[in-house]
N, CA, C and O atoms as a printed pandas DataFrame, in Angstrom:
     atom_number atom_name residue_name chain_id  residue_number  x_coord  y_coord  z_coord
0              1         N          MET        A               1  136.336  123.552  114.374
1              2        CA          MET        A               1  135.290  122.670  113.875
2              3         C          MET        A               1  135.961  121.520  113.118
3              4         O          MET        A               1  136.751  121.754  112.203
4              5         N          THR        A               2  135.648  120.289  113.497
5              6        CA          THR        A               2  136.302  119.125  112.893
6              7         C          THR        A               2  135.581  118.596  111.664
7              8         O          THR        A               2  136.204  117.986  110.796
8              9         N          GLY        A               3  134.289  118.819  111.581
9             10        CA          GLY        A               3  133.512  118.263  110.486
10            11         C          GLY        A               3  132.994  116.871  110.785
11            12         O          GLY        A               3  132.225  116.322  109.995
12            13         N          PHE        A               4  133.397  116.280  111.914
13            14        CA          PHE        A               4  132.920  114.956  112.287
14            15         C          PHE        A               4  131.591  115.076  113.020
15            16         O          PHE        A               4  131.348  116.047  113.737
16            17         N          VAL        A               5  130.741  114.087  112.831
17            18        CA          VAL        A               5  129.430  114.094  113.465
18            19         C          VAL        A               5  129.520  113.621  114.910
19            20         O          VAL        A               5  128.931  114.229  115.804
20            21         N          PHE        A               6  130.260  112.536  115.140
21            22        CA          PHE        A               6  130.369  111.969  116.477
22            23         C          PHE        A               6  131.766  112.214  117.027
23            24         O          PHE        A               6  132.762  111.808  116.427
24            25         N          LEU        A               7  131.829  112.882  118.177
25            26        CA          LEU        A               7  133.104  113.144  118.842
26            27         C          LEU        A               7  133.056  112.577  120.254
27            28         O          LEU        A               7  131.984  112.382  120.826
28            29         N          SER        A               8  134.229  112.319  120.798
29            30        CA          SER        A               8  134.311  111.850  122.179
30            31         C          SER        A               8  133.987  113.000  123.131
31            32         O          SER        A               8  133.776  114.136  122.706
32            33         N          ASN        A               9  133.951  112.687  124.415
33            34        CA          ASN        A               9  133.667  113.727  125.424
34            35         C          ASN        A               9  134.714  114.831  125.437
35            36         O          ASN        A               9  134.438  115.944  125.883
36            37         N          ILE        A              10  135.926  114.526  124.945
37            38        CA          ILE        A              10  136.992  115.540  124.950
38            39         C          ILE        A              10  137.221  116.147  123.566
39            40         O          ILE        A              10  138.203  116.857  123.349
40            41         N          GLY        A              11  136.300  115.863  122.622
41            42        CA          GLY        A              11  136.355  116.493  121.316
42            43         C          GLY        A              11  137.218  115.804  120.277
43            44         O          GLY        A              11  137.454  116.357  119.202
44            45         N          THR        A              12  137.696  114.601  120.583
45            46        CA          THR        A              12  138.499  113.867  119.604
46            47         C          THR        A              12  137.606  112.948  118.793
47            48         O          THR        A              12  136.434  112.761  119.118
48            49         N          ILE        A              13  138.162  112.378  117.738
49            50        CA          ILE        A              13  137.412  111.446  116.898
50            51         C          ILE        A              13  136.936  110.276  117.751
51            52         O          ILE        A              13  137.705  109.710  118.528
52            53         N          LEU        A              14  135.674  109.924  117.601
53            54        CA          LEU        A              14  135.103  108.820  118.358
54            55         C          LEU        A              14  135.569  107.501  117.751
55            56         O          LEU        A              14  135.384  107.251  116.560
56            57         N          GLU        A              15  136.159  106.685  118.567
57            58        CA          GLU        A              15  136.607  105.376  118.110
58            59         C          GLU        A              15  135.388  104.502  117.823
59            60         O          GLU        A              15  134.456  104.471  118.627
60            61         N          PRO        A              16  135.376  103.791  116.694
61            62        CA          PRO        A              16  134.215  102.960  116.354
62            63         C          PRO        A              16  133.829  101.980  117.459
63            64         O          PRO        A              16  132.642  101.768  117.703
64            65         N          ARG        A              17  134.802  101.386  118.123
65            66        CA          ARG        A              17  134.456  100.402  119.161
66            67         C          ARG        A              17  133.678  101.051  120.299
67            68         O          ARG        A              17  132.843  100.404  120.930
68            69         N          ASN        A              18  133.952  102.339  120.566
69            70        CA          ASN        A              18  133.199  103.028  121.617
70            71         C          ASN        A              18  131.765  103.303  121.169
71            72         O          ASN        A              18  130.831  103.168  121.961
72            73         N          LEU        A              19  131.588  103.681  119.925
73            74        CA          LEU        A              19  130.246  103.887  119.390
74            75         C          LEU        A              19  129.458  102.587  119.451
75            76         O          LEU        A              19  128.293  102.590  119.849
76            77         N          PHE        A              20  130.070  101.487  119.065
77            78        CA          PHE        A              20  129.395  100.193  119.078
78            79         C          PHE        A              20  129.048   99.770  120.503
79            80         O          PHE        A              20  127.999   99.169  120.734
80            81         N          ARG        A              21  129.914  100.078  121.448
81            82        CA          ARG        A              21  129.654   99.752  122.842
82            83         C          ARG        A              21  128.425  100.535  123.344
83            84         O          ARG        A              21  127.561   99.974  124.018
84            85         N          VAL        A              22  128.359  101.822  123.013
85            86        CA          VAL        A              22  127.204  102.633  123.399
86            87         C          VAL        A              22  125.946  102.108  122.716
87            88         O          VAL        A              22  124.895  101.992  123.345
88            89         N          TRP        A              23  126.059  101.792  121.425
89            90        CA          TRP        A              23  124.916  101.260  120.681
90            91         C          TRP        A              23  124.378  100.000  121.346
91            92         O          TRP        A              23  123.165   99.859  121.504
92            93         N          GLU        A              24  125.253   99.087  121.738
93            94        CA          GLU        A              24  124.811   97.848  122.380
94            95         C          GLU        A              24  124.066   98.143  123.679
95            96         O          GLU        A              24  123.040   97.523  123.958
96            97         N          ARG        A              25  124.566   99.068  124.461
97            98        CA          ARG        A              25  123.920   99.414  125.727
98            99         C          ARG        A              25  122.533  100.022  125.471
99           100         O          ARG        A              25  121.558   99.644  126.121
100          101         N          VAL        A              26  122.451  100.948  124.537
101          102        CA          VAL        A              26  121.165  101.582  124.218
102          103         C          VAL        A              26  120.188  100.548  123.665
103          104         O          VAL        A              26  119.016  100.525  124.043
104          105         N          ARG        A              27  120.680   99.690  122.766
105          106        CA          ARG        A              27  119.837   98.654  122.169
106          107         C          ARG        A              27  119.260   97.736  123.239
107          108         O          ARG        A              27  118.065   97.442  123.230
108          109         N          GLU        A              28  120.103   97.285  124.157
109          110        CA          GLU        A              28  119.653   96.391  125.227
110          111         C          GLU        A              28  118.646   97.090  126.138
111          112         O          GLU        A              28  117.632   96.499  126.509
112          113         N          GLN        A              29  118.919   98.336  126.497
113          114        CA          GLN        A              29  118.008   99.087  127.371
114          115         C          GLN        A              29  116.652   99.296  126.707
115          116         O          GLN        A              29  115.623   99.332  127.382
116          117         N          ALA        A              30  116.654   99.431  125.396
117          118        CA          ALA        A              30  115.403   99.630  124.661
118          119         C          ALA        A              30  114.666   98.317  124.414
119          120         O          ALA        A              30  113.526   98.310  123.949
120          121         N          GLY        A              31  115.331   97.209  124.732
121          122        CA          GLY        A              31  114.703   95.903  124.530
122          123         C          GLY        A              31  114.663   95.469  123.075
123          124         O          GLY        A              31  113.831   94.645  122.696
124          125         N          LEU        A              32  115.552   96.012  122.258
125          126        CA          LEU        A              32  115.593   95.644  120.840
126          127         C          LEU        A              32  116.386   94.360  120.646
127          128         O          LEU        A              32  117.298   94.056  121.415
128          129         N          HIS        A              33  116.025   93.610  119.607
129          130        CA          HIS        A              33  116.759   92.379  119.311
130          131         C          HIS        A              33  118.182   92.706  118.854
131          132         O          HIS        A              33  118.477   93.840  118.477
132          133         N          LYS        A              34  119.040   91.721  118.891
133          134        CA          LYS        A              34  120.436   91.917  118.500
134          135         C          LYS        A              34  120.477   92.391  117.054
135          136         O          LYS        A              34  119.933   91.753  116.153
136          137         N          HIS        A              35  121.127   93.509  116.862
137          138        CA          HIS        A              35  121.138   94.147  115.550
138          139         C          HIS        A              35  122.392   95.000  115.447
139          140         O          HIS        A              35  122.747   95.702  116.394
140          141         N          THR        A              36  123.053   94.945  114.322
141          142        CA          THR        A              36  124.268   95.741  114.171
142          143         C          THR        A              36  123.925   97.211  113.974
143          144         O          THR        A              36  122.825   97.556  113.543
144          145         N          PHE        A              37  124.876   98.057  114.294
145          146        CA          PHE        A              37  124.701   99.489  114.090
146          147         C          PHE        A              37  124.508   99.770  112.601
147          148         O          PHE        A              37  123.662  100.582  112.228
148          149         N          HIS        A              38  125.289   99.102  111.749
149          150        CA          HIS        A              38  125.158   99.285  110.301
150          151         C          HIS        A              38  123.785   98.807  109.824
151          152         O          HIS        A              38  123.250   99.323  108.842
152          153         N          GLY        A              39  123.220   97.826  110.518
153          154        CA          GLY        A              39  121.894   97.337  110.157
154          155         C          GLY        A              39  120.833   98.417  110.226
155          156         O          GLY        A              39  119.829   98.351  109.517
156          157         N          LEU        A              40  121.051   99.421  111.083
157          158        CA          LEU        A              40  120.104  100.534  111.166
158          159         C          LEU        A              40  120.004  101.268  109.835
159          160         O          LEU        A              40  118.922  101.688  109.425
160          161         N          ARG        A              41  121.133  101.414  109.173
161          162        CA          ARG        A              41  121.165  102.089  107.868
162          163         C          ARG        A              41  120.337  101.299  106.854
163          164         O          ARG        A              41  119.574  101.866  106.072
164          165         N          HIS        A              42  120.508   99.984  106.887
165          166        CA          HIS        A              42  119.766   99.129  105.965
166          167         C          HIS        A              42  118.267   99.178  106.286
167          168         O          HIS        A              42  117.441   99.251  105.376
168          169         N          ASP        A              43  117.920   99.140  107.555
169          170        CA          ASP        A              43  116.515   99.247  107.953
170          171         C          ASP        A              43  115.918  100.558  107.465
171          172         O          ASP        A              43  114.801  100.587  106.948
172          173         N          PHE        A              44  116.670  101.645  107.633
173          174        CA          PHE        A              44  116.228  102.967  107.215
174          175         C          PHE        A              44  115.894  102.972  105.721
175          176         O          PHE        A              44  114.816  103.409  105.317
176          177         N          GLY        A              45  116.832  102.479  104.908
177          178        CA          GLY        A              45  116.612  102.439  103.463
178          179         C          GLY        A              45  115.457  101.543  103.079
179          180         O          GLY        A              45  114.656  101.896  102.213
180          181         N          SER        A              46  115.361  100.385  103.714
181          182        CA          SER        A              46  114.281   99.436  103.404
182          183         C          SER        A              46  112.917  100.017  103.741
183          184         O          SER        A              46  111.978   99.918  102.952
184          185         N          LEU        A              47  112.812  100.624  104.919
185          186        CA          LEU        A              47  111.528  101.187  105.334
186          187         C          LEU        A              47  111.098  102.337  104.423
187          188         O          LEU        A              47  109.917  102.465  104.098
188          189         N          LEU        A              48  112.048  103.168  104.013
189          190        CA          LEU        A              48  111.703  104.262  103.101
190          191         C          LEU        A              48  111.238  103.713  101.754
191          192         O          LEU        A              48  110.262  104.202  101.185
192          193         N          MET        A              49  111.940  102.694  101.244
193          194        CA          MET        A              49  111.562  102.133   99.945
194          195         C          MET        A              49  110.186  101.473  100.036
195          196         O          MET        A              49  109.376  101.614   99.121
196          197         N          GLU        A              50  109.913  100.755  101.125
197          198        CA          GLU        A              50  108.606  100.114  101.297
198          199         C          GLU        A              50  107.477  101.130  101.320
199          200         O          GLU        A              50  106.343  100.814  100.961
200          201         N          ARG        A              51  107.786  102.348  101.740
201          202        CA          ARG        A              51  106.767  103.385  101.830
202          203         C          ARG        A              51  106.709  104.268  100.590
203          204         O          ARG        A              51  106.032  105.296  100.579
204          205         N          GLY        A              52  107.426  103.856   99.543
205          206        CA          GLY        A              52  107.317  104.540   98.266
206          207         C          GLY        A              52  108.140  105.807   98.115
207          208         O          GLY        A              52  107.895  106.592   97.199
208          209         N          VAL        A              53  109.114  106.024   98.997
209          210        CA          VAL        A              53  109.982  107.192   98.854
210          211         C          VAL        A              53  110.838  106.986   97.596
211          212         O          VAL        A              53  111.377  105.897   97.399
212          213         N          PRO        A              54  110.970  107.994   96.757
213          214        CA          PRO        A              54  111.743  107.840   95.517
214          215         C          PRO        A              54  113.198  107.416   95.773
215          216         O          PRO        A              54  113.827  107.849   96.739
216          217         N          ASP        A              55  113.710  106.565   94.886
217          218        CA          ASP        A              55  115.082  106.047   94.998
218          219         C          ASP        A              55  116.103  107.169   95.141
219          220         O          ASP        A              55  117.046  107.063   95.924
220          221         N          LYS        A              56  115.912  108.241   94.382
221          222        CA          LYS        A              56  116.872  109.347   94.404
222          223         C          LYS        A              56  116.946  109.978   95.794
223          224         O          LYS        A              56  118.029  110.319   96.270
224          225         N          VAL        A              57  115.803  110.127   96.434
225          226        CA          VAL        A              57  115.762  110.716   97.778
226          227         C          VAL        A              57  116.442  109.783   98.777
227          228         O          VAL        A              57  117.229  110.230   99.611
228          229         N          ILE        A              58  116.141  108.493   98.694
229          230        CA          ILE        A              58  116.764  107.523   99.598
230          231         C          ILE        A              58  118.273  107.524   99.391
231          232         O          ILE        A              58  119.035  107.512  100.358
232          233         N          ALA        A              59  118.707  107.539   98.125
233          234        CA          ALA        A              59  120.149  107.549   97.822
234          235         C          ALA        A              59  120.822  108.759   98.459
235          236         O          ALA        A              59  121.906  108.636   99.029
236          237         N          GLU        A              60  120.193  109.916   98.368
237          238        CA          GLU        A              60  120.772  111.124   98.961
238          239         C          GLU        A              60  120.868  111.003  100.478
239          240         O          GLU        A              60  121.874  111.387  101.073
240          241         N          LEU        A              61  119.827  110.473  101.097
241          242        CA          LEU        A              61  119.817  110.346  102.555
242          243         C          LEU        A              61  120.833  109.318  103.057
243          244         O          LEU        A              61  121.446  109.501  104.108
244          245         N          ILE        A              62  120.999  108.249  102.303
245          246        CA          ILE        A              62  121.912  107.181  102.718
246          247         C          ILE        A              62  123.354  107.479  102.320
247          248         O          ILE        A              62  124.296  106.995  102.946
248          249         N          GLY        A              63  123.510  108.276  101.275
249          250        CA          GLY        A              63  124.860  108.620  100.839
250          251         C          GLY        A              63  125.328  107.855   99.621
251          252         O          GLY        A              63  126.525  107.808   99.335
252          253         N          HIS        A              64  124.389  107.250   98.894
253          254        CA          HIS        A              64  124.748  106.595   97.638
254          255         C          HIS        A              64  124.864  107.662   96.554
255          256         O          HIS        A              64  124.000  108.530   96.433
256          257         N          ALA        A              65  125.932  107.592   95.771
257          258        CA          ALA        A              65  126.120  108.555   94.688
258          259         C          ALA        A              65  125.154  108.292   93.540
259          260         O          ALA        A              65  124.823  109.203   92.781
260          261         N          ASN        A              66  124.705  107.054   93.412
261          262        CA          ASN        A              66  123.886  106.662   92.277
262          263         C          ASN        A              66  122.628  105.943   92.778
263          264         O          ASN        A              66  122.739  104.945   93.489
264          265         N          PRO        A              67  121.428  106.433   92.419
265          266        CA          PRO        A              67  120.194  105.768   92.849
266          267         C          PRO        A              67  120.079  104.319   92.367
267          268         O          PRO        A              67  119.338  103.532   92.955
268          269         N          ALA        A              68  120.806  103.963   91.306
269          270        CA          ALA        A              68  120.782  102.565   90.839
270          271         C          ALA        A              68  121.346  101.636   91.901
271          272         O          ALA        A              68  120.879  100.507   92.053
272          273         N          VAL        A              69  122.344  102.101   92.634
273          274        CA          VAL        A              69  122.913  101.305   93.738
274          275         C          VAL        A              69  121.845  101.105   94.799
275          276         O          VAL        A              69  121.680  100.003   95.321
276          277         N          THR        A              70  121.130  102.156   95.114
277          278        CA          THR        A              70  120.066  102.087   96.119
278          279         C          THR        A              70  119.002  101.081   95.697
279          280         O          THR        A              70  118.577  100.252   96.502
280          281         N          ARG        A              71  118.569  101.151   94.437
281          282        CA          ARG        A              71  117.560  100.203   93.936
282          283         C          ARG        A              71  118.053   98.770   94.063
283          284         O          ARG        A              71  117.300   97.882   94.464
284          285         N          ARG        A              72  119.322   98.547   93.720
285          286        CA          ARG        A              72  119.870   97.189   93.760
286          287         C          ARG        A              72  119.953   96.673   95.205
287          288         O          ARG        A              72  119.599   95.526   95.478
288          289         N          VAL        A              73  120.416   97.514   96.113
289          290        CA          VAL        A              73  120.592   97.093   97.507
290          291         C          VAL        A              73  119.245   96.851   98.192
291          292         O          VAL        A              73  119.112   95.920   98.986
292          293         N          TYR        A              74  118.248   97.685   97.888
293          294        CA          TYR        A              74  116.973   97.623   98.592
294          295         C          TYR        A              74  115.847   97.051   97.741
295          296         O          TYR        A              74  114.675   97.282   98.036
296          297         N          GLN        A              75  116.183   96.318   96.701
297          298        CA          GLN        A              75  115.176   95.745   95.811
298          299         C          GLN        A              75  114.193   94.859   96.563
299          300         O          GLN        A              75  113.011   94.828   96.222
300          301         N          HIS        A              76  114.661   94.138   97.581
301          302        CA          HIS        A              76  113.763   93.268   98.340
302          303         C          HIS        A              76  112.618   94.064   98.967
303          304         O          HIS        A              76  111.499   93.561   99.068
304          305         N          ALA        A              77  112.885   95.288   99.383
305          306        CA          ALA        A              77  111.841   96.123   99.978
306          307         C          ALA        A              77  110.824   96.520   98.920
307          308         O          ALA        A              77  109.622   96.535   99.187
308          309         N          ALA        A              78  111.296   96.839   97.727
309          310        CA          ALA        A              78  110.387   97.190   96.641
310          311         C          ALA        A              78  109.528   95.985   96.270
311          312         O          ALA        A              78  108.332   96.128   96.014
312          313         N          ASN        A              79  110.131   94.803   96.242
313          314        CA          ASN        A              79  109.381   93.587   95.929
314          315         C          ASN        A              79  108.294   93.337   96.965
315          316         O          ASN        A              79  107.179   92.954   96.612
316          317         N          ALA        A              80  108.609   93.552   98.243
317          318        CA          ALA        A              80  107.622   93.360   99.314
318          319         C          ALA        A              80  106.465   94.343   99.149
319          320         O          ALA        A              80  105.305   93.981   99.345
320          321         N          SER        A              81  106.782   95.578   98.791
321          322        CA          SER        A              81  105.739   96.590   98.591
322          323         C          SER        A              81  104.841   96.214   97.417
323          324         O          SER        A              81  103.621   96.363   97.488
324          325         N          GLN        A              82  105.446   95.730   96.347
325          326        CA          GLN        A              82  104.672   95.322   95.175
326          327         C          GLN        A              82  103.759   94.142   95.518
327          328         O          GLN        A              82  102.612   94.090   95.073
328          329         N          ARG        A              83  104.266   93.208   96.300
329          330        CA          ARG        A              83  103.465   92.048   96.702
330          331         C          ARG        A              83  102.256   92.493   97.517
331          332         O          ARG        A              83  101.149   91.996   97.311
332          333         N          ARG        A              84  102.468   93.435   98.450
333          334        CA          ARG        A              84  101.351   93.941   99.260
334          335         C          ARG        A              84  100.322   94.654   98.380
335          336         O          ARG        A              84   99.118   94.545   98.614
336          337         N          ALA        A              85  100.801   95.381   97.370
337          338        CA          ALA        A              85   99.888   96.077   96.471
338          339         C          ALA        A              85   99.032   95.084   95.689
339          340         O          ALA        A              85   97.826   95.281   95.538
340          341         N          VAL        A              86   99.655   94.020   95.194
341          342        CA          VAL        A              86   98.921   92.992   94.452
342          343         C          VAL        A              86   97.920   92.296   95.373
343          344         O          VAL        A              86   96.780   92.045   94.981
344          345         N          ASP        A              87   98.349   91.984   96.598
345          346        CA          ASP        A              87   97.451   91.343   97.555
346          347         C          ASP        A              87   96.253   92.242   97.869
347          348         O          ASP        A              87   95.122   91.767   97.974
348          349         N          ALA        A              88   96.513   93.549   98.019
349          350        CA          ALA        A              88   95.433   94.489   98.316
350          351         C          ALA        A              88   94.445   94.547   97.162
351          352         O          ALA        A              88   93.235   94.597   97.381
352          353         N          MET        A              89   94.953   94.540   95.931
353          354        CA          MET        A              89   94.068   94.571   94.762
354          355         C          MET        A              89   93.245   93.291   94.681
355          356         O          MET        A              89   92.048   93.340   94.396
356          357         N          ALA        A              90   93.873   92.154   94.929
357          358        CA          ALA        A              90   93.155   90.880   94.894
358          359         C          ALA        A              90   92.060   90.861   95.953
359          360         O          ALA        A              90   90.944   90.408   95.696
360          361         N          GLU        A              91   92.383   91.352   97.135
361          362        CA          GLU        A              91   91.394   91.405   98.214
362          363         C          GLU        A              91   90.232   92.314   97.834
363          364         O          GLU        A              91   89.074   91.986   98.094
364          365         N          ALA        A              92   90.535   93.450   97.223
365          366        CA          ALA        A              92   89.485   94.382   96.801
366          367         C          ALA        A              92   88.597   93.744   95.740
367          368         O          ALA        A              92   87.376   93.893   95.774
368          369         N          MET        A              93   89.210   93.038   94.805
369          370        CA          MET        A              93   88.438   92.424   93.723
370          371         C          MET        A              93   87.572   91.284   94.248
371          372         O          MET        A              93   86.422   91.145   93.831
372          373         N          VAL        A              94   88.098   90.475   95.145
373          374        CA          VAL        A              94   87.317   89.377   95.718
374          375         C          VAL        A              94   86.178   89.953   96.544
375          376         O          VAL        A              94   85.054   89.455   96.491
376          377         N          GLY        A              95   86.464   90.998   97.305
377          378        CA          GLY        A              95   85.419   91.637   98.089
378          379         C          GLY        A              95   84.321   92.214   97.214
379          380         O          GLY        A              95   83.135   92.075   97.514
380          381         N          ASP        A              96   84.725   92.863   96.130
381          382        CA          ASP        A              96   83.761   93.439   95.191
382          383         C          ASP        A              96   82.930   92.337   94.547
383          384         O          ASP        A              96   81.720   92.494   94.380
384          385         N          ALA        A              97   83.566   91.214   94.180
385          386        CA          ALA        A              97   82.853   90.114   93.534
386          387         C          ALA        A              97   81.855   89.488   94.510
387          388         O          ALA        A              97   80.736   89.151   94.125
388          389         N          ALA        A              98   82.260   89.334   95.771
389          390        CA          ALA        A              98   81.380   88.734   96.767
390          391         C          ALA        A              98   80.172   89.625   97.034
391          392         O          ALA        A              98   79.069   89.126   97.256
392          393         N          GLU        A              99   80.377   90.949   97.014
393          394        CA          GLU        A              99   79.280   91.880   97.246
394          395         C          GLU        A              99   78.291   91.894   96.080
395          396         O          GLU        A              99   77.109   92.186   96.266
396          397         N          ALA        A             100   78.782   91.574   94.866
397          398        CA          ALA        A             100   77.925   91.621   93.675
398          399         C          ALA        A             100   76.996   90.422   93.611
399          400         O          ALA        A             100   75.990   90.459   92.902
400          401         N          VAL        A             101   77.315   89.360   94.340
401          402        CA          VAL        A             101   76.516   88.140   94.271
402          403         C          VAL        A             101   75.287   88.225   95.115
403          404         O          VAL        A             101   74.507   87.274   95.165
């Protein structure tokens, strides 16, 4: 047992360039826009933060030792979530005000 997650067909360490080559082929076949393999990690963290998953949980899943790093890296996702929450409240209040008239 090597402890590595990705191995070649013959059980050796997978060379990064081969992983990237496979990723490009899969990405193109799926019709996804040009995106780096590392970008998937960032997307994963951003989507979890936007959905309110606690920083500590995201940090554990991504491999950050400190949730403060996670908050700093994915702060834009938290800001987007906060903006949507404020917009939703404003919409609710305007709707309520219009119904009261």
